[in-house]
Structures are given as structure tokens and as C-alpha cells.
N, C-alpha and C positions, 0 to 999 in steps of 0.2 A: 333375334339379334345374333348373328353369326359371329363378331367378333367382339371381345369385353370392352366395357368403356374405357379403359387406358389407351386402346388402339383408335378409339374415335377422338379421344381427347387429344393424341399424337398427331392426327391427321390435322386438327385443328392448331396446335400449338407449334409445330416445326415451322410451317411458312410464317406464322405470327413472329417467333423468334428471329428467323433470319430477316423478315422486314423490320422489325424493331432495331436489330443491330446496324440495319442499311439507314434507318432513319436518325439513329443516334450518330452514325459517320457524317451524313449529309447535314443534320441540323447542328451539328456541334456539341460540345461539352457544357455542361450547365444549365440545361433544359430540364423540365419537369418530366420524370419518366414516364407519366401518363401522356405527355405529348408523343414521346417515341412509341409507346404502344398504340395510340391511335394511328397515326401515320403508318406504323409497321405494319398493321393488319392488311391495308389496302394495298402496301409494297408487297406485302407476301404473297397476296392473291394475284396481283399483276405478274410476280414471280412463277408463279405456278401455271399462269397462261401461258407465259414464254417458255419454260421447263418443259411444258407438256408439248408445245409447238415445234420445241427444238428435238426433242425426243422422238417425234413423229418423222421429221425431217430426216434424222438419222437411220430411221428405218428400223428401229428396235420397237418392241411390243410394249405398251403402256402396262406398267407395273407399279405398284405403291410402294414396296419395300426399296428398290433401288432407287427411286426418285426421291423418297424421303431421306435415304442413305447421302445421296448427294447434298441435299439441304442442310442435314446436319452437318456435314463436312465443311460445307462454305459457311455455316454458323460458326463452326470452332474457329477456322481460320479468320472470320471477321472478328470474334470476340478477342482471339488472340492479339491481332493486329491494333485493336482499339486499347488493350490493356499496355501493350509496348508502346503507343504513342502516348497514352496518358504519363507513364513513366518517363517518357523522354522529353515531354513539355511541361510536366506539372509533377514531380516527384512528391511534393508536399502540398497538397491542395490547399487552398485558402478556405476558411469557411465563409460563405455568403451572409452577410447581415440580413437577418429576417426580422419580420415585425411581429411583436409579441401581441398575441390574440386576447381578447377579454375573454372571460368567462362564457357569456352570452353568446360570443362568435363561436367558441367552441361547440355550445351545446348546438346552436344552429347547425354547424357543419356535420356534426353527428346524426342530428335528426334528418338533414337533408339525404345522406347516405342511407338512412333506414329507408327513408320513402324510396329510392332509388334502387334499393334492394328490393323493395315490395314489387316494384314494377318489372325488374328482371325476373323474379321469380315467376310472376303472373303471365307473363309474355312467354318465358321459358316453359312452363306448364301447357300452355296453347299450342305452342309449336310442336312439343314432343308428343303430344295426344291427337293431332290432326294430321291426315294424310293431305298429299298436295292439294290445295285449294284454287289458285289463280287458274281460270280455264284457259290461258295462252301458255300456262306451264305445262298442265297435263294433257293439252291437245298439240301443242307444238314441240317446244324445246326439250322437255323431260323424255318423250319416247325417242328422241333423237340422241340423247344422253344415254338412254338403256342399250341402243344400237352402239354407240361408241365403247361402252362398255363391255358389250359381246364380244366386239370384234377385236379389243384392247388396242384400237388405233382411233383416229379422227376421221373415220370414213363411215357415214352412215347411208346404205343404199336405198332406203325409204326416204323420201321427201316429207317434211312438215313444214308448218308456218316458220318463216325466217326471221320475224322481229322480235329477235332477242340479241343480247350482248354474249361476248365470250366469256365474261367472267362470271356470269350466273351459270353457263353452261359446264365450264370446265371446274368450277367450283362444287358443283355436283358430283361430276365424274371423279373429281378426286376423294371425294367421300364415297364414293361408290367402290372405287378401286381400293379403299383402305378396309371397308367393311364386307367386302362380296356380297351386298345386298342391293337391290335395285327400289324398293318401294318402302322404305322405313322412314318413318317421321324424323328420326336422328339425322337422316341424311341432310337435312336442312340447318344443322348446328353452324355452319359458315354465316348464316342470316342473323342468329343470335349474336355471334361473335361481331359482325358489323354493326350492330346496334349498340354493342358494350365499345368498339373502337369509337365509335362516333361520339359518345360520351365522354370516353377517357381524352380523345384529341381536345373537346371543348373544355374540359376541366383542366388539362395540362397545359394549354394556350393562356387560359385567363389567369391561371395561377402564376405563370411566367411574368404576367404584367399587372397584376392585381393581387386581393387577398384571398386567402383560402374560402371565407364565405361567399364571395362574389364568384369564384371558381365553381365552387360546389352548386350555388343557385343557376348557374349557367347550364352545367351538367344535368342537374335536375330538369330544368326548363325544357332541354332537348328530349330527355327521355320520356317525359310526359305530353309530348304532341301527340294528340290522339291517332292522327293518320299514320305516323311513324311506328306506333306500336302495331297498327293495323297491319303494316308491311312487313313486321316481325313474325307476328302471331300466324298469318296466312303467307307464311314463307313463299318464295318461288318468284316473286316479283323481281325485275331487275334495278329497280328505282332506288333501292336502299344504297346500291353500289355507286350510282350517278352521283348520289346527294353525298356519299361518304369521299368519293374523289374530288368532288368540285368543293366543297367544304376543308379537304386537308389542301387542294391546290391554292385557293384564296388565302388561307392563313399562312401558308408557305410566302406568299409574296406579301403579306403584311408584315412577315418576320425580315424578309429582304429588305423592306422600305425601312424598318427599324435597325437592322444590325449589320446590312450589307455584306451578308454571307452568302456567297456563292452557292453553297451547298442547298440554301433554299429555292434558290432558282432552279435547281437541277430537281427537287421535290415538285415544284410547279410544272416543269415540263413533263415530269413521269405522269402526273395527274392529268396532265392534258391529254396524253396517251390513253389512260384510265378512263377519261370520259367517252374517249372513241370506242374503246372496247367494252364499256358497261351496257349501251344500248343504244338504238337508232338515234334517239333524241340527245344522245351525248355529243354529236357532231356539233349543235349549237351551244353547248355549254363548254366545249373544247375551244369554240370560237370566243366565247367569253373570256376564258382563261387567256387565249392568245392576244386579245385585246388589252386585258390588264397587263400582261407581259409587255406589251407596245407602250403603254403608259408608264409602267416602271423605268423601262430603258430611256424613255424621253425624258423622263425626270434625272436621270443619271448623265444624260449626253451634254454637252457644251450648249449654252443657251440657244445659239441660231439652230444647231442642229434639233433642239426640242421643240423650238417654235415651228420649224419647218414640218416636222412630223405632225404636230399638232393642226397645223393650216391644211396639210395634206388628207389627214383623216378626216378633217370636218368638211373638206371640198367632196371626198370620196362619199361620206355618209350623206352628204346633202344631194350629191347626184343620184345616188340610189333611191331617196326619197323622192326626188321628183320622177323618176322614172316609175316608181309604183304608183304615184299618184296620176301618171299618164301624160306627163307634159315632155317627156323625152324617153327614147330609148337607148340602153347601153348594149353592145354588141363587142366583145373584146375578143380577138383572135389568140388562142393559145398553141403552143406546140403541139404537134401531132393533129392539126387541122380542127381542133375542138374550139368550141366557142362558149365564153362566159355570157349570158344573156340576161338582163333584167328588163321588162318593161310592165305595163299595167296588167298585164295577163299571167306572166309568170317570171320565175327566176330559176335560171338552168344551168347547171355545172356538169356535163356529162360524165358519169362514173361516180358523182358523189351526191347530188341531190337535185331533184326536180320538183319546184313548189309550184302550184296553180294558186292563182290568187282568186278569192270569191268576189263576185261583183259587188255585194253589199256586206259592209263590215257590222258586227255584232259584239261590241264589247261588254254586253251585258253580262253573260257568263263568266268572264274573267273577273270582274269585279264580284259577283256572286261567289265565287272559289275563293278568292281572297278575303273579302270581308263579311260575306253572308253565312259562311258555313262555320260548324263547330269544329273542323280539322285542326285547326291551329290555336285554340282558345283563343286568348286577346293578343297573339302575337302581332299581327298586321297592324291592329290600331295602336298597339304600345309603340310599334316601329314609325308609323306615322307621326305620332304623338312627340315621340324623339326628335324626328327631323324637323317637326315646327318648333321646338324648344331651340335646337342648333340654330335655325333661322333666325328665331326671336333675339337668341343671345349673341348673334353674329359671330359665330363660331364656325366659319365656312368650311374650314380646314378639316373637319369632323366628317362633313359629307364626303370628302375625298379621300377617306380612308379605304383600303383595298377591301374591307368586308363590308361597306355599304355600297361601294362601286359593284361588287359583284352581286349585291342584292339588285341594284338598280337595272343594272345590265341584263342581268338575267330575268328579272320581270320584263324588260322591254323583249327580249326574245321570246319569252312564253305568250306576251300579248299579241307580237307581231304574228306568231304560228297559228294561235288560237282565234284571233280577230281577223286576219287576212287570209291566211290560207286554209284552213280547216274550222271555220265557225260552226260547221253542222256536227263534228265530233265533240265540238266543246257542250253543246246544248246537255248531253248526258253527264258531263263532268267525267266520264271514264279515264280520259288523258289529262284533262286540265288539270284536276286536283291533284294528281301525283305529280304534275309537272312542278307544282309551286313548293313541294317537298325539297327540292333541290336548293333553295335558297333561304328556306327558314331557321335553319341551323346559323347561317351568317348572320340573319337579323338579330337574331337573340344575343350573338356574341358582340354585335355593334351597338344594340340597344344597352348592354349592360355597363360597355366602355363609354357611353356617352352620358349613362346615369353617372357614373363615377367621376368624368371630366367636369360635368355641369355643376356637380356637386363640390368642386374644387378640392378634392381629396383624390389621391390616387395611390391608394396604398400597396407598396409591391412586398413581393416576397423573395424576388430576385433583382439584380442590377438591371 
């Protein structure tokens, strides 16, 4: 280990601090600190990506200490601004009414935190003892990052496979710049931090709207997902970044619906960008977030505008479905002479995607990945059971919560891709199983929310 532990922790914590302060500014005061920490880590890593690109564009050599120093200066300025704003608007903060917890609830929360700590320690042990495992990491983007580190720039003369996102690449480069090492397991600490951030965000979000035991249960259920643990212990995959960004974006839209806070809209927009930069599959989930943004905008628009948007969206979706089934062709001329094409054979938007549809649909692997494997414990069955209860009790509005819409539309995107576009790659579940990971944290959040609503008791820690 070239540099001592404090430097490695500094490399993890400096972007996290800046991102958490940014999350506090965007999400507003009075929220759970855990929510700020969860949102803050993905915002901080997005800032690392943008700072690195800006540094490169300025023609400067990539060096950790000047870049970390800039993060610290920005964090100090952001912290000072928040303190001034708090004193200006609320010099004597009023205490929020909380709900007293029974002894058994306190014991349950403690036990769940102990269980989460055990998960964290065992996964951290695997991560710190194992070299890079994912084949596409050690064969593709990790050799590229070593070239970037050697050149102290974003130029890699030797080409490698390109199916990776910028967040994984530049998160690893950031750790290399800090440690001056290129092959150590501790370089994967950002994956462990992303794991912690996902749990913190779920805990903070649920704690804002429900009781501490429910929040602790949600965080524990997320951390205990077997496939999520695998993606941390075998660090190097980009999927955890996409899961973190997509979850943060949808939960921000849920806050937007509840609180009408424009900062939540900014978080959702930033997470849409983060989905693009996480990996190639993020294009579809950025589209899901964009769809949910349109839904939220329609709900806030005057009724005629909302109805018009809903009708146009339904017509567009129907036209695309008819084109895929072979009843018509869609061919739209775009600026620059490009064409957007959808027909029974392909969907094509030059420069962004080209999907060729398989002649035979194969839904079997999708259902097997969702319901047949142990990757998710019983999450999918419990989610379907909750949906059935919502229908039985005629609580239709619960189905339209952003968390559940994110799951439904996300699963639709996954099904469309692996059933229509790439059924062959779905057979071995290499890409299919990891895609389900993107929506499962949201399914757990919605499941707990529905359980509370249907029980008729929604205890809250905050207004």
C-alpha cells in the first residue's frame, strides 16, 4: 500500500462530503441526514466525473491533491452558505414532533443495524481480499484506467472494449491518483461506499415518511439482496452505480410529488445524467426517469395540458407498439438529415442506439430471472403480492406512486430489451439478472410503504 489509510479514506470522503452538502441544498432542510448521505455519494461521484473532464479540457495534468483541494474549498463554501441560510431563515429551529418508540421497536432497530453491520463487514472483507474479478473489468476498462493513470490524462493509446460507463472508470482513476497504485483491491472502495450509500438513502427516505423500524427494515432488506452483495464483493461492475442513480432519481421524484420542492427536480435531472454516464444500459433507465418527469410535469400542469400530454403519450406508445408488431413503419426526419426509425425489424436513432428485433419472442428467461432465481430472496413475489392487495382494496393511487411506476416501467424496459432485442443473451442471464438489480431497491421501498398504508397506520418521524 503506497499511501496510508487516511489518504484512501480522504479519497472516498471528499467527494462524498461535497455531494452531501449539495444534496442538503437541493433537498432542503429537515430531511434525514441519511438521505443526504445516500444522495450525496452518487452526486459526489458525478462531480468527480465532471471535474476530471473539466480538468482535462483545461489542459492540466490529472493530480489528486489539487483536485481534492478544490473539492474541499467548494465544500467549505457550500457549508458556509448553508449555515448562513439557516441563520437567515430559521435562527431558532423548532423541534419536530417525533413518535415515541416502544422498547421492542428500539430493540428491533438495534438488531437490524447489527445485521447490516455484519453484511457490511463480510462484504468489505471480500472486496479488500480479492483482486479485480469481473472479466469485462480486467479485460476492458481497468487496463484503460491504468493507461489514463500513467498518462495523467484521459487519453488511452491502446484500445480496449468500450462497454463501460464513465463513473466506474473515473471512480477507479480517482483512487489510483490518490494511492499511486494500480492493482490493489482497496482501489474498489468506491463500490463499498456505493453499497453503503444505497442503504443510507433508503433508510433516510423511509425514515422521513415512516417509523425508524420500517426504515431500518428497508435498509436491511436492500443490503441483504444476494445479487447486490455479489456486485460489491466482486467489485468492478458498473451496475451498482446505475442502481444507485436510478433509485436516487425516482425517490427524488417521489419527494417532488409530496413537497413540490424544485431541488428534488434538480436531483432527478442530475440522476438522469448519471444513468447515462453509469453504463450503456443506463440509456433505457434515463429514458424511464425522463418518462416519470413528464408524468410529474403533467400532474402539475393545468388539466387540459395534462390530458393532452397523456393522450399524446398514449398515442406515441401505441404507434411504436404497432410498428414493432409489424402493422406500420415509423420514419421521422430529424435535423441534420438523420432519421428515427421503428419497424418490425429494428429501432434506430443514429448516434444513440440501434436495436434489431429478434424474429421470435422468448419471455421465459425474463420470468426466470425475476421469479425463479434466489438473487432477490422473495422480493419479486412480495412486490406482486402487494400489488394484488392494492387492487383488492381498491387503493389505485398506490399503484401510481413514483416508486412503483419506476419499477413497472423499468421492468418493461428490461423485458422489451431481453425479450425482443436480445433474447439470445438472456438465456445465460449474464446481462438479464443484473438488469433486474436496478429496480429492486425501489420495489422494497414501495412494498414497505404499501404495507404501512394498508395496515391503516403510517407512523412518521417527521412532518
